TIRO-2110 file (N, C-alpha, C; in Angstrom, 1 decimal):
// TIRO-2110
17.0, -23.2, 9.0, N, 1, A
17.2, -21.9, 8.7, CA, 1, A
17.5, -19.8, 9.0, C, 1, A
18.7, -20.9, 9.8, N, 2, A
19.7, -19.8, 9.7, CA, 2, A
20.7, -19.7, 9.0, C, 2, A
20.8, -20.2, 7.5, N, 3, A
21.9, -20.2, 6.9, CA, 3, A
20.7, -18.7, 5.9, C, 3, A
19.7, -18.9, 5.8, N, 4, A
19.1, -17.4, 5.4, CA, 4, A
18.9, -16.5, 5.5, C, 4, A
19.9, -16.9, 7.4, N, 5, A
20.5, -15.0, 7.7, CA, 5, A
21.3, -14.0, 6.4, C, 5, A
22.1, -14.0, 6.6, N, 6, A
22.8, -13.8, 5.4, CA, 6, A
22.5, -13.5, 4.2, C, 6, A
20.9, -14.6, 4.2, N, 7, A
20.8, -13.3, 1.9, CA, 7, A
20.0, -13.0, 2.6, C, 7, A
19.4, -12.2, 4.5, N, 8, A
18.5, -11.8, 4.5, CA, 8, A
19.3, -10.1, 4.4, C, 8, A
19.8, -10.4, 5.5, N, 9, A
20.5, -9.3, 5.2, CA, 9, A
21.3, -8.2, 4.0, C, 9, A
21.6, -9.6, 2.9, N, 10, A
21.6, -9.0, 1.8, CA, 10, A
21.1, -8.0, 1.2, C, 10, A
19.6, -8.9, 1.4, N, 11, A
18.5, -8.2, 1.1, CA, 11, A
18.0, -6.7, 1.1, C, 11, A
18.2, -7.3, 2.3, N, 12, A
18.3, -5.6, 3.7, CA, 12, A
18.9, -4.5, 3.5, C, 12, A
20.1, -4.4, 3.3, N, 13, A
20.9, -3.9, 2.8, CA, 13, A
20.7, -3.5, 1.3, C, 13, A
20.5, -3.8, -0.1, N, 14, A
19.8, -3.7, -1.4, CA, 14, A
18.4, -3.0, -0.9, C, 14, A
17.1, -3.8, -0.2, N, 15, A
16.2, -2.8, -0.3, CA, 15, A
16.4, -1.4, 0.7, C, 15, A
17.8, -0.6, 1.4, N, 16, A
17.5, 0.0, 2.4, CA, 16, A
18.6, 1.3, 1.1, C, 16, A
18.8, 1.0, 0.7, N, 17, A
19.2, 1.3, -0.5, CA, 17, A
18.6, 2.5, -1.9, C, 17, A
17.5, 1.0, -2.3, N, 18, A
16.3, 1.5, -3.0, CA, 18, A
15.9, 2.6, -2.2, C, 18, A
15.4, 2.3, -1.3, N, 19, A
14.6, 3.3, 0.1, CA, 19, A
15.3, 4.5, 0.1, C, 19, A
16.2, 4.8, 0.1, N, 20, A
17.2, 6.3, 0.1, CA, 20, A
16.8, 6.3, -1.0, C, 20, A
17.2, 6.1, -1.5, N, 21, A
17.1, 6.5, -3.3, CA, 21, A
15.6, 7.7, -3.8, C, 21, A
15.3, 6.4, -3.2, N, 22, A
13.9, 7.1, -3.5, CA, 22, A
13.6, 8.0, -2.5, C, 22, A
13.9, 8.9, -1.5, N, 23, A
13.0, 9.0, -0.8, CA, 23, A
14.2, 10.7, -1.8, C, 23, A
15.2, 10.2, -1.2, N, 24, A
15.9, 11.6, -2.3, CA, 24, A
15.9, 12.0, -3.6, C, 24, A
15.0, 11.0, -4.5, N, 25, A
14.8, 12.0, -5.7, CA, 25, A
13.2, 12.4, -5.4, C, 25, A
12.3, 12.2, -4.0, N, 26, A
11.4, 12.9, -3.8, CA, 26, A
11.6, 14.0, -2.9, C, 26, A
12.3, 14.4, -2.4, N, 27, A
13.4, 15.9, -1.9, CA, 27, A
13.1, 16.4, -3.0, C, 27, A
14.0, 16.2, -3.9, N, 28, A
14.5, 16.9, -5.2, CA, 28, A
14.7, 17.9, -5.8, C, 28, A
13.0, 17.9, -5.9, N, 29, A
12.1, 19.2, -6.7, CA, 29, A
11.9, 19.9, -5.4, C, 29, A
11.8, 20.1, -3.9, N, 30, A
11.0, 20.5, -3.1, CA, 30, A
12.2, 21.7, -2.9, C, 30, A
13.6, 21.9, -2.9, N, 31, A
14.1, 23.5, -3.1, CA, 31, A
13.5, 23.5, -1.5, C, 31, A
15.1, 24.7, -1.7, N, 32, A
15.2, 24.3, 0.3, CA, 32, A
14.3, 25.7, 0.9, C, 32, A
13.9, 26.5, 0.4, N, 33, A
13.2, 27.4, 0.8, CA, 33, A
11.4, 26.6, 1.0, C, 33, A
11.4, 25.6, 0.4, N, 34, A
10.1, 24.9, 0.8, CA, 34, A
9.4, 24.8, 1.2, C, 34, A
10.1, 24.5, 2.3, N, 35, A
9.3, 24.1, 3.6, CA, 35, A
8.8, 25.6, 4.4, C, 35, A
10.0, 26.9, 4.2, N, 36, A
9.6, 27.9, 5.0, CA, 36, A
8.8, 28.7, 4.4, C, 36, A
8.4, 29.1, 3.1, N, 37, A
8.0, 30.1, 2.3, CA, 37, A
5.9, 30.3, 3.0, C, 37, A
5.6, 31.1, 2.8, N, 38, A
4.4, 31.1, 3.8, CA, 38, A
2.8, 30.3, 2.8, C, 38, A
3.3, 30.5, 1.5, N, 39, A
2.2, 29.4, 1.5, CA, 39, A
2.0, 27.6, 1.0, C, 39, A
3.3, 27.1, 2.1, N, 40, A
4.3, 26.2, 1.8, CA, 40, A
2.8, 25.0, 2.8, C, 40, A
1.2, 25.3, 3.2, N, 41, A
0.5, 25.3, 3.8, CA, 41, A
-0.5, 24.5, 3.0, C, 41, A
-0.4, 25.2, 1.7, N, 42, A
-1.3, 24.8, 0.1, CA, 42, A
-1.6, 23.1, -0.1, C, 42, A
-2.2, 22.5, 0.0, N, 43, A
-2.5, 21.4, -0.5, CA, 43, A
-2.2, 20.6, -1.7, C, 43, A
-1.7, 19.6, -2.4, N, 44, A
-1.3, 20.1, -4.2, CA, 44, A
-1.1, 18.2, -4.3, C, 44, A
-2.1, 17.7, -5.2, N, 45, A
-2.1, 16.9, -5.8, CA, 45, A
-0.8, 16.1, -6.6, C, 45, A
-0.5, 14.8, -6.1, N, 46, A
0.7, 14.4, -7.0, CA, 46, A
-0.1, 13.6, -8.4, C, 46, A
0.7, 14.1, -9.4, N, 47, A
0.2, 13.5, -10.5, CA, 47, A
1.2, 12.5, -11.3, C, 47, A
1.1, 11.4, -12.3, N, 48, A
2.0, 11.2, -12.6, CA, 48, A
3.8, 10.4, -12.1, C, 48, A
4.3, 11.0, -12.5, N, 49, A
5.1, 10.5, -12.3, CA, 49, A
6.0, 10.4, -10.5, C, 49, A
5.5, 11.6, -10.2, N, 50, A
5.2, 12.5, -8.8, CA, 50, A
4.6, 10.9, -7.8, C, 50, A
3.0, 10.3, -8.8, N, 51, A
2.4, 9.9, -7.7, CA, 51, A
2.8, 8.3, -7.8, C, 51, A
3.8, 8.4, -9.1, N, 52, A
4.0, 6.7, -9.2, CA, 52, A
5.5, 6.5, -7.8, C, 52, A
6.0, 7.3, -8.1, N, 53, A
7.6, 8.2, -7.1, CA, 53, A
7.3, 7.7, -5.6, C, 53, A
5.8, 8.0, -5.6, N, 54, A
5.1, 8.4, -3.9, CA, 54, A
4.7, 6.9, -3.2, C, 54, A
4.0, 6.3, -5.0, N, 55, A
3.7, 4.3, -4.1, CA, 55, A
4.7, 3.4, -4.5, C, 55, A
5.6, 4.2, -4.7, N, 56, A
6.8, 3.2, -4.7, CA, 56, A
7.5, 2.8, -3.5, C, 56, A
7.6, 4.7, -2.9, N, 57, A
8.5, 4.7, -2.5, CA, 57, A
7.5, 3.5, -0.6, C, 57, A
5.8, 4.4, -0.6, N, 58, A
6.0, 3.0, 0.6, CA, 58, A
5.4, 1.6, 0.4, C, 58, A
5.8, 1.7, -0.5, N, 59, A
6.2, 0.0, -1.3, CA, 59, A
7.5, -0.7, -0.7, C, 59, A
8.9, -0.2, -0.4, N, 60, A
9.5, -0.5, -0.5, CA, 60, A
9.6, -0.4, 0.6, C, 60, A
9.8, 1.2, 0.7, N, 61, A
8.8, 1.0, 2.8, CA, 61, A
8.8, -0.4, 3.6, C, 61, A
7.8, -1.0, 2.9, N, 62, A
6.6, -2.2, 3.7, CA, 62, A
7.7, -3.0, 3.3, C, 62, A
8.0, -3.2, 2.2, N, 63, A
9.1, -4.8, 2.2, CA, 63, A
10.3, -4.7, 3.4, C, 63, A
10.8, -3.4, 3.2, N, 64, A
11.7, -2.7, 4.6, CA, 64, A
11.3, -3.3, 6.0, C, 64, A
10.5, -3.2, 6.2, N, 65, A
10.2, -2.8, 8.0, CA, 65, A
9.7, -4.4, 7.6, C, 65, A
9.1, -5.7, 6.4, N, 66, A
9.0, -7.1, 6.8, CA, 66, A
9.7, -7.4, 6.9, C, 66, A
10.9, -7.3, 5.9, N, 67, A
12.7, -7.8, 6.2, CA, 67, A
13.2, -7.3, 7.3, C, 67, A
13.0, -6.6, 8.2, N, 68, A
13.3, -6.1, 9.1, CA, 68, A
13.1, -7.0, 10.3, C, 68, A
11.4, -7.1, 10.4, N, 69, A
10.9, -7.7, 11.2, CA, 69, A
11.5, -9.9, 10.9, C, 69, A
11.4, -9.6, 10.0, N, 70, A
11.7, -11.5, 9.6, CA, 70, A
13.2, -11.8, 9.5, C, 70, A
14.0, -10.6, 9.7, N, 71, A
15.3, -11.0, 10.0, CA, 71, A
16.0, -10.9, 11.3, C, 71, A
14.8, -10.1, 12.6, N, 72, A
14.5, -10.6, 14.0, CA, 72, A
14.7, -11.8, 14.6, C, 72, A
12.9, -12.0, 13.8, N, 73, A
12.3, -13.6, 14.2, CA, 73, A
13.6, -14.4, 13.6, C, 73, A
14.2, -14.7, 12.8, N, 74, A
14.2, -16.0, 12.2, CA, 74, A
15.5, -16.6, 13.1, C, 74, A
16.4, -16.2, 13.6, N, 75, A
17.1, -16.3, 14.6, CA, 75, A
16.4, -16.7, 16.1, C, 75, A
15.8, -16.0, 16.6, N, 76, A
14.8, -16.7, 17.4, CA, 76, A
14.3, -18.3, 17.2, C, 76, A
14.0, -18.6, 16.3, N, 77, A
13.6, -20.9, 16.0, CA, 77, A
14.8, -20.8, 16.0, C, 77, A
15.9, -21.4, 16.1, N, 78, A
17.3, -21.7, 15.9, CA, 78, A
16.9, -22.1, 17.7, C, 78, A
17.3, -20.8, 18.5, N, 79, A
17.4, -21.4, 20.0, CA, 79, A
16.7, -22.0, 21.0, C, 79, A
END
């Protein structure tokens, strides 16, 4: 089971890079002053690619969380 640990670490690194890229793609269209404008409290519906990107980010985040938990639990089975 311990032989699985290097593969889990590599998968976790790859998933983290993908997650960083997805988060950066989401915030790219926001602009610098988007958080400070007076009308920033207006609710806006995500559509099309933006919605798909949002759901994909959540899915990759969940996979990253599960990989993190598994990579902590796996070495405990050996000892």
